[in-house]
C-alpha positions as protocol buffer text, in pm:
chain_id: "A"
residue {
  index: 1
  type: MET
  ca { x: 9130 y: 10958 z: 11742 }
}
residue {
  index: 2
  type: ALA
  ca { x: 9175 y: 11280 z: 11545 }
}
residue {
  index: 3
  type: GLU
  ca { x: 8953 y: 11574 z: 11629 }
}
residue {
  index: 4
  type: LEU
  ca { x: 8595 y: 11486 z: 11537 }
}
residue {
  index: 5
  type: THR
  ca { x: 8452 y: 11665 z: 11233 }
}
residue {
  index: 6
  type: LYS
  ca { x: 8148 y: 11623 z: 11010 }
}
residue {
  index: 7
  type: GLU
  ca { x: 8382 y: 11485 z: 10744 }
}
residue {
  index: 8
  type: ILE
  ca { x: 8506 y: 11209 z: 10975 }
}
residue {
  index: 9
  type: ILE
  ca { x: 8149 y: 11112 z: 11064 }
}
residue {
  index: 10
  type: MET
  ca { x: 8047 y: 11120 z: 10698 }
}
residue {
  index: 11
  type: LYS
  ca { x: 8343 y: 10907 z: 10581 }
}
residue {
  index: 12
  type: THR
  ca { x: 8286 y: 10655 z: 10860 }
}
residue {
  index: 13
  type: ALA
  ca { x: 7918 y: 10629 z: 10767 }
}
residue {
  index: 14
  type: ASP
  ca { x: 8008 y: 10592 z: 10400 }
}
residue {
  index: 15
  type: SER
  ca { x: 8235 y: 10297 z: 10479 }
}
residue {
  index: 16
  type: LEU
  ca { x: 7970 y: 10128 z: 10695 }
}
residue {
  index: 17
  type: PHE
  ca { x: 7697 y: 10189 z: 10437 }
}
residue {
  index: 18
  type: SER
  ca { x: 7913 y: 10029 z: 10166 }
}
residue {
  index: 19
  type: GLU
  ca { x: 7983 y: 9720 z: 10377 }
}
residue {
  index: 20
  type: ASP
  ca { x: 7648 y: 9661 z: 10546 }
}
residue {
  index: 21
  type: GLY
  ca { x: 7386 y: 9866 z: 10362 }
}
residue {
  index: 22
  type: VAL
  ca { x: 7233 y: 10206 z: 10434 }
}
residue {
  index: 23
  type: ARG
  ca { x: 6919 y: 10064 z: 10593 }
}
residue {
  index: 24
  type: GLU
  ca { x: 7106 y: 9826 z: 10823 }
}
residue {
  index: 25
  type: VAL
  ca { x: 7352 y: 10080 z: 10963 }
}
residue {
  index: 26
  type: SER
  ca { x: 7203 y: 10279 z: 11252 }
}
residue {
  index: 27
  type: ILE
  ca { x: 7319 y: 10594 z: 11424 }
}
residue {
  index: 28
  type: ASP
  ca { x: 7417 y: 10370 z: 11717 }
}
residue {
  index: 29
  type: ASP
  ca { x: 7643 y: 10168 z: 11483 }
}
residue {
  index: 30
  type: ILE
  ca { x: 7814 y: 10485 z: 11363 }
}
residue {
  index: 31
  type: CYS
  ca { x: 7859 y: 10612 z: 11718 }
}
residue {
  index: 32
  type: ARG
  ca { x: 8010 y: 10280 z: 11829 }
}
residue {
  index: 33
  type: LYS
  ca { x: 8252 y: 10284 z: 11538 }
}
residue {
  index: 34
  type: LEU
  ca { x: 8363 y: 10637 z: 11627 }
}
residue {
  index: 35
  type: CYS
  ca { x: 8349 y: 10580 z: 12005 }
}
residue {
  index: 36
  type: ILE
  ca { x: 8121 y: 10879 z: 12054 }
}
residue {
  index: 37
  type: SER
  ca { x: 7782 y: 10930 z: 12219 }
}
residue {
  index: 38
  type: LYS
  ca { x: 7459 y: 10993 z: 12027 }
}
residue {
  index: 39
  type: LYS
  ca { x: 7449 y: 11334 z: 12194 }
}
residue {
  index: 40
  type: THR
  ca { x: 7779 y: 11415 z: 12024 }
}
residue {
  index: 41
  type: PHE
  ca { x: 7652 y: 11281 z: 11693 }
}
residue {
  index: 42
  type: TYR
  ca { x: 7345 y: 11507 z: 11709 }
}
residue {
  index: 43
  type: GLN
  ca { x: 7570 y: 11809 z: 11748 }
}
residue {
  index: 44
  type: TYR
  ca { x: 7672 y: 11747 z: 11387 }
}
residue {
  index: 45
  type: TYR
  ca { x: 7364 y: 11585 z: 11231 }
}
residue {
  index: 46
  type: ALA
  ca { x: 7001 y: 11635 z: 11332 }
}
residue {
  index: 47
  type: GLN
  ca { x: 6894 y: 11305 z: 11174 }
}
residue {
  index: 48
  type: LYS
  ca { x: 7029 y: 11013 z: 10974 }
}
residue {
  index: 49
  type: GLU
  ca { x: 6883 y: 11145 z: 10647 }
}
residue {
  index: 50
  type: ASP
  ca { x: 7102 y: 11456 z: 10671 }
}
residue {
  index: 51
  type: LEU
  ca { x: 7405 y: 11228 z: 10702 }
}
residue {
  index: 52
  type: VAL
  ca { x: 7292 y: 11016 z: 10407 }
}
residue {
  index: 53
  type: ALA
  ca { x: 7258 y: 11335 z: 10199 }
}
residue {
  index: 54
  type: ASP
  ca { x: 7618 y: 11431 z: 10285 }
}
residue {
  index: 55
  type: VAL
  ca { x: 7741 y: 11083 z: 10192 }
}
residue {
  index: 56
  type: VAL
  ca { x: 7560 y: 11105 z: 9857 }
}
residue {
  index: 57
  type: ASN
  ca { x: 7698 y: 11454 z: 9789 }
}
residue {
  index: 58
  type: ASN
  ca { x: 8050 y: 11340 z: 9869 }
}
residue {
  index: 59
  type: ASN
  ca { x: 8026 y: 11030 z: 9650 }
}
residue {
  index: 60
  type: VAL
  ca { x: 7886 y: 11230 z: 9359 }
}
residue {
  index: 61
  type: ARG
  ca { x: 8171 y: 11479 z: 9392 }
}
residue {
  index: 62
  type: LYS
  ca { x: 8438 y: 11206 z: 9408 }
}
residue {
  index: 63
  type: LYS
  ca { x: 8295 y: 11017 z: 9111 }
}
residue {
  index: 64
  type: LYS
  ca { x: 8273 y: 11337 z: 8905 }
}
residue {
  index: 65
  type: GLU
  ca { x: 8636 y: 11419 z: 8983 }
}
residue {
  index: 66
  type: GLU
  ca { x: 8742 y: 11064 z: 8893 }
}
residue {
  index: 67
  type: PHE
  ca { x: 8538 y: 11074 z: 8573 }
}
residue {
  index: 68
  type: ASP
  ca { x: 8675 y: 11416 z: 8473 }
}
residue {
  index: 69
  type: ARG
  ca { x: 9032 y: 11289 z: 8519 }
}
residue {
  index: 70
  type: LEU
  ca { x: 8946 y: 10976 z: 8324 }
}
residue {
  index: 71
  type: VAL
  ca { x: 8809 y: 11151 z: 8013 }
}
residue {
  index: 72
  type: GLU
  ca { x: 9027 y: 11463 z: 8002 }
}
residue {
  index: 73
  type: GLY
  ca { x: 9187 y: 11507 z: 7660 }
}
residue {
  index: 74
  type: LYS
  ca { x: 9052 y: 11175 z: 7524 }
}
residue {
  index: 75
  type: ASP
  ca { x: 8845 y: 11099 z: 7216 }
}
residue {
  index: 76
  type: ILE
  ca { x: 8541 y: 10871 z: 7236 }
}
residue {
  index: 77
  type: VAL
  ca { x: 8741 y: 10555 z: 7159 }
}
residue {
  index: 78
  type: GLN
  ca { x: 8986 y: 10626 z: 7441 }
}
residue {
  index: 79
  type: ILE
  ca { x: 8700 y: 10716 z: 7675 }
}
residue {
  index: 80
  type: LEU
  ca { x: 8523 y: 10387 z: 7602 }
}
residue {
  index: 81
  type: LYS
  ca { x: 8841 y: 10191 z: 7668 }
}
residue {
  index: 82
  type: ALA
  ca { x: 8895 y: 10364 z: 8002 }
}
residue {
  index: 83
  type: LEU
  ca { x: 8531 y: 10316 z: 8104 }
}
residue {
  index: 84
  type: PHE
  ca { x: 8528 y: 9946 z: 8023 }
}
residue {
  index: 85
  type: SER
  ca { x: 8838 y: 9907 z: 8238 }
}
residue {
  index: 86
  type: MET
  ca { x: 8630 y: 10051 z: 8523 }
}
residue {
  index: 87
  type: VAL
  ca { x: 8338 y: 9819 z: 8444 }
}
residue {
  index: 88
  type: ASN
  ca { x: 8567 y: 9524 z: 8513 }
}
residue {
  index: 89
  type: ARG
  ca { x: 8583 y: 9624 z: 8882 }
}
residue {
  index: 90
  type: LYS
  ca { x: 8308 y: 9385 z: 8988 }
}
residue {
  index: 91
  type: LYS
  ca { x: 8325 y: 9439 z: 9365 }
}
residue {
  index: 92
  type: THR
  ca { x: 8301 y: 9817 z: 9335 }
}
residue {
  index: 93
  type: MET
  ca { x: 8010 y: 9794 z: 9090 }
}
residue {
  index: 94
  type: VAL
  ca { x: 7800 y: 9573 z: 9316 }
}
residue {
  index: 95
  type: LYS
  ca { x: 7869 y: 9777 z: 9631 }
}
residue {
  index: 96
  type: ASP
  ca { x: 7786 y: 10104 z: 9456 }
}
residue {
  index: 97
  type: LYS
  ca { x: 7465 y: 9961 z: 9316 }
}
residue {
  index: 98
  type: ARG
  ca { x: 7354 y: 9826 z: 9655 }
}
residue {
  index: 99
  type: MET
  ca { x: 7401 y: 10165 z: 9819 }
}
residue {
  index: 100
  type: VAL
  ca { x: 7211 y: 10338 z: 9539 }
}
residue {
  index: 101
  type: LYS
  ca { x: 6920 y: 10095 z: 9574 }
}
residue {
  index: 102
  type: ASP
  ca { x: 6907 y: 10144 z: 9951 }
}
residue {
  index: 103
  type: ILE
  ca { x: 6902 y: 10522 z: 9919 }
}
residue {
  index: 104
  type: MET
  ca { x: 6644 y: 10506 z: 9640 }
}
residue {
  index: 105
  type: LYS
  ca { x: 6416 y: 10287 z: 9854 }
}
residue {
  index: 106
  type: TYR
  ca { x: 6455 y: 10438 z: 10200 }
}
residue {
  index: 107
  type: TYR
  ca { x: 6554 y: 10799 z: 10123 }
}
residue {
  index: 108
  type: PRO
  ca { x: 6373 y: 10874 z: 9793 }
}
residue {
  index: 109
  type: GLU
  ca { x: 6390 y: 11252 z: 9820 }
}
residue {
  index: 110
  type: THR
  ca { x: 6767 y: 11244 z: 9870 }
}
residue {
  index: 111
  type: PHE
  ca { x: 6804 y: 11001 z: 9581 }
}
residue {
  index: 112
  type: THR
  ca { x: 6582 y: 11193 z: 9339 }
}
residue {
  index: 113
  type: LYS
  ca { x: 6754 y: 11523 z: 9411 }
}
residue {
  index: 114
  type: HIS
  ca { x: 7086 y: 11393 z: 9278 }
}
residue {
  index: 115
  type: ALA
  ca { x: 7002 y: 11107 z: 9043 }
}
residue {
  index: 116
  type: GLU
  ca { x: 6795 y: 11297 z: 8788 }
}
residue {
  index: 117
  type: GLU
  ca { x: 7044 y: 11581 z: 8750 }
}
residue {
  index: 118
  type: ARG
  ca { x: 7342 y: 11346 z: 8730 }
}
residue {
  index: 119
  type: GLY
  ca { x: 7164 y: 11118 z: 8483 }
}
residue {
  index: 120
  type: ARG
  ca { x: 7083 y: 11407 z: 8250 }
}
residue {
  index: 121
  type: ALA
  ca { x: 7440 y: 11540 z: 8267 }
}
residue {
  index: 122
  type: MET
  ca { x: 7595 y: 11200 z: 8191 }
}
residue {
  index: 123
  type: HIS
  ca { x: 7353 y: 11134 z: 7905 }
}
residue {
  index: 124
  type: ARG
  ca { x: 7426 y: 11471 z: 7748 }
}
residue {
  index: 125
  type: PHE
  ca { x: 7803 y: 11425 z: 7789 }
}
residue {
  index: 126
  type: PHE
  ca { x: 7804 y: 11093 z: 7603 }
}
residue {
  index: 127
  type: VAL
  ca { x: 7563 y: 11205 z: 7332 }
}
residue {
  index: 128
  type: ASP
  ca { x: 7792 y: 11503 z: 7266 }
}
residue {
  index: 129
  type: ARG
  ca { x: 8101 y: 11275 z: 7261 }
}
residue {
  index: 130
  type: PHE
  ca { x: 7925 y: 11037 z: 7021 }
}
residue {
  index: 131
  type: ARG
  ca { x: 7849 y: 11325 z: 6786 }
}
residue {
  index: 132
  type: GLU
  ca { x: 8209 y: 11443 z: 6804 }
}
residue {
  index: 133
  type: GLY
  ca { x: 8311 y: 11086 z: 6723 }
}
residue {
  index: 134
  type: MET
  ca { x: 8087 y: 11093 z: 6416 }
}
residue {
  index: 135
  type: GLU
  ca { x: 8268 y: 11404 z: 6291 }
}
residue {
  index: 136
  type: GLN
  ca { x: 8602 y: 11226 z: 6348 }
}
residue {
  index: 137
  type: GLY
  ca { x: 8488 y: 10915 z: 6162 }
}
residue {
  index: 138
  type: LEU
  ca { x: 8509 y: 10704 z: 6479 }
}
residue {
  index: 139
  type: VAL
  ca { x: 8136 y: 10662 z: 6553 }
}
residue {
  index: 140
  type: ARG
  ca { x: 7867 y: 10546 z: 6312 }
}
residue {
  index: 141
  type: SER
  ca { x: 7652 y: 10826 z: 6174 }
}
residue {
  index: 142
  type: ASP
  ca { x: 7349 y: 10608 z: 6091 }
}
residue {
  index: 143
  type: MET
  ca { x: 7195 y: 10579 z: 6437 }
}
residue {
  index: 144
  type: ASP
  ca { x: 7003 y: 10768 z: 6705 }
}
residue {
  index: 145
  type: VAL
  ca { x: 7272 y: 10852 z: 6960 }
}
residue {
  index: 146
  type: ASP
  ca { x: 7017 y: 10930 z: 7232 }
}
residue {
  index: 147
  type: ALA
  ca { x: 6866 y: 10583 z: 7193 }
}
residue {
  index: 148
  type: VAL
  ca { x: 7208 y: 10414 z: 7186 }
}
residue {
  index: 149
  type: GLN
  ca { x: 7321 y: 10592 z: 7501 }
}
residue {
  index: 150
  type: LEU
  ca { x: 6999 y: 10495 z: 7679 }
}
residue {
  index: 151
  type: MET
  ca { x: 7037 y: 10131 z: 7570 }
}
residue {
  index: 152
  type: ILE
  ca { x: 7396 y: 10122 z: 7699 }
}
residue {
  index: 153
  type: CYS
  ca { x: 7271 y: 10242 z: 8039 }
}
residue {
  index: 154
  type: ILE
  ca { x: 6995 y: 9979 z: 8041 }
}
residue {
  index: 155
  type: MET
  ca { x: 7244 y: 9700 z: 7958 }
}
residue {
  index: 156
  type: HIS
  ca { x: 7481 y: 9821 z: 8229 }
}
residue {
  index: 157
  type: GLU
  ca { x: 7204 y: 9821 z: 8489 }
}
residue {
  index: 158
  type: GLY
  ca { x: 7095 y: 9476 z: 8377 }
}
residue {
  index: 159
  type: MET
  ca { x: 7448 y: 9342 z: 8413 }
}
residue {
  index: 160
  type: ILE
  ca { x: 7463 y: 9461 z: 8773 }
}
residue {
  index: 161
  type: ASP
  ca { x: 7121 y: 9310 z: 8844 }
}
residue {
  index: 162
  type: TYR
  ca { x: 7252 y: 8975 z: 8716 }
}
residue {
  index: 163
  type: LEU
  ca { x: 7557 y: 8998 z: 8941 }
}
residue {
  index: 164
  type: GLU
  ca { x: 7331 y: 9069 z: 9240 }
}
residue {
  index: 165
  type: GLY
  ca { x: 7115 y: 8767 z: 9159 }
}
residue {
  index: 166
  type: SER
  ca { x: 6797 y: 8959 z: 9076 }
}
residue {
  index: 167
  type: CYS
  ca { x: 6807 y: 8873 z: 8706 }
}
residue {
  index: 168
  type: ARG
  ca { x: 6865 y: 8502 z: 8635 }
}
residue {
  index: 169
  type: ILE
  ca { x: 6776 y: 8249 z: 8367 }
}
residue {
  index: 170
  type: GLU
  ca { x: 6737 y: 7894 z: 8490 }
}
residue {
  index: 171
  type: GLY
  ca { x: 7016 y: 7668 z: 8372 }
}
residue {
  index: 172
  type: VAL
  ca { x: 7232 y: 7956 z: 8248 }
}
residue {
  index: 173
  type: LYS
  ca { x: 7536 y: 8070 z: 8446 }
}
residue {
  index: 174
  type: VAL
  ca { x: 7785 y: 8318 z: 8308 }
}
residue {
  index: 175
  type: SER
  ca { x: 8102 y: 8444 z: 8475 }
}
residue {
  index: 176
  type: PHE
  ca { x: 8150 y: 8814 z: 8541 }
}
residue {
  index: 177
  type: ARG
  ca { x: 8449 y: 8815 z: 8305 }
}
residue {
  index: 178
  type: SER
  ca { x: 8239 y: 8673 z: 8019 }
}
residue {
  index: 179
  type: LEU
  ca { x: 7952 y: 8909 z: 8092 }
}
residue {
  index: 180
  type: ALA
  ca { x: 8178 y: 9215 z: 8094 }
}
residue {
  index: 181
  type: ALA
  ca { x: 8351 y: 9102 z: 7773 }
}
residue {
  index: 182
  type: ALA
  ca { x: 8015 y: 9054 z: 7598 }
}
residue {
  index: 183
  type: PHE
  ca { x: 7896 y: 9398 z: 7712 }
}
residue {
  index: 184
  type: GLU
  ca { x: 8215 y: 9560 z: 7581 }
}
residue {
  index: 185
  type: ASP
  ca { x: 8194 y: 9373 z: 7250 }
}
residue {
  index: 186
  type: ILE
  ca { x: 7829 y: 9463 z: 7188 }
}
residue {
  index: 187
  type: VAL
  ca { x: 7877 y: 9832 z: 7266 }
}
residue {
  index: 188
  type: THR
  ca { x: 8196 y: 9883 z: 7066 }
}
residue {
  index: 189
  type: ARG
  ca { x: 8077 y: 9687 z: 6760 }
}
residue {
  index: 190
  type: THR
  ca { x: 7741 y: 9867 z: 6764 }
}
residue {
  index: 191
  type: LEU
  ca { x: 7879 y: 10216 z: 6818 }
}
residue {
  index: 192
  type: LEU
  ca { x: 8209 y: 10237 z: 6634 }
}
residue {
  index: 193
  type: THR
  ca { x: 8294 y: 10258 z: 6265 }
}
residue {
  index: 194
  type: PRO
  ca { x: 8561 y: 10021 z: 6123 }
}
residue {
  index: 195
  type: LYS
  ca { x: 8812 y: 10300 z: 6180 }
}
residue {
  index: 196
  type: GLY
  ca { x: 8697 y: 10348 z: 6539 }
}
residue {
  index: 197
  type: PHE
  ca { x: 8694 y: 9976 z: 6610 }
}
residue {
  index: 198
  type: GLU
  ca { x: 9046 y: 9940 z: 6469 }
}
residue {
  index: 199
  type: GLU
  ca { x: 9165 y: 10215 z: 6704 }
}
residue {
  index: 200
  type: TYR
  ca { x: 8984 y: 10048 z: 6994 }
}
residue {
  index: 201
  type: SER
  ca { x: 9139 y: 9711 z: 6913 }
}
residue {
  index: 202
  type: SER
  ca { x: 9485 y: 9864 z: 6897 }
}
residue {
  index: 203
  type: LEU
  ca { x: 9436 y: 10009 z: 7245 }
}
residue {
  index: 204
  type: THR
  ca { x: 9317 y: 9668 z: 7369 }
}
residue {
  index: 205
  type: ASN
  ca { x: 9623 y: 9500 z: 7221 }
}
residue {
  index: 206
  type: GLY
  ca { x: 9855 y: 9755 z: 7381 }
}
residue {
  index: 207
  type: LYS
  ca { x: 9978 y: 9905 z: 7055 }
}
residue {
  index: 208
  type: ASN
  ca { x: 9884 y: 10259 z: 7157 }
}
residue {
  index: 209
  type: SER
  ca { x: 9900 y: 10435 z: 7493 }
}
C-alpha cells in the first residue's frame, strides 16, 4: 500500500460510506480495509466525526468543481440541459442522498455547517441565472424566481424520496426514466419562454452543441 495519509483514509471512508452508509461503517471497518491498527488511525483522526467532516468537505469541493465546469460559459438553457443529464444518473443520486441523510441524522452539526451555506449559494446562483435568462428572453418574466427555484428543489428531493421507497402511492409504479422525463418537462415548460423552450428542444434533438 502507498504511504498512509489523511487523504487515503478519507477517500477510503468515503467509498465505504457510499456503499454501506455512514452509520454502519465503523472505525474498525475502515482500519480493516486499510490494514492498519486503530492506534494508527487515531494518529490522523481523534474521532469518527472529524473524519466525516473531512469527507463532507471533500465531497462539497468536488461537487463545486464539477458544477463550475458544467456551467462555465453557458446560458440558462444550456445549464438546464446539462443538469438534467446529471439527474438521469439514478445510482449516483440515491447514494448521495443516503449519505446526506445519514450525516444529517447522526452528525447534525457537521451537516448544518455545510448544508445551509451551500443551499443559499446554489439558490442565489440559479435565481441570478433565471434573471439573466429573463433579460435574454429565455426565461419567463411573469413569475417569482425565488419561489420557482425553491419548488424545483422540493420536486427534486421528492423524486429521490420516491426512488428510495419513502414516498409511494399504492397501485402506482413509475420507472425512473419516466419520472426524470416528467421532472424535466415540468421544469422546462414552467420556466422557459417559447424562445427558450425552442432552444432547449434543439439541444435535446442534437441540433446544437
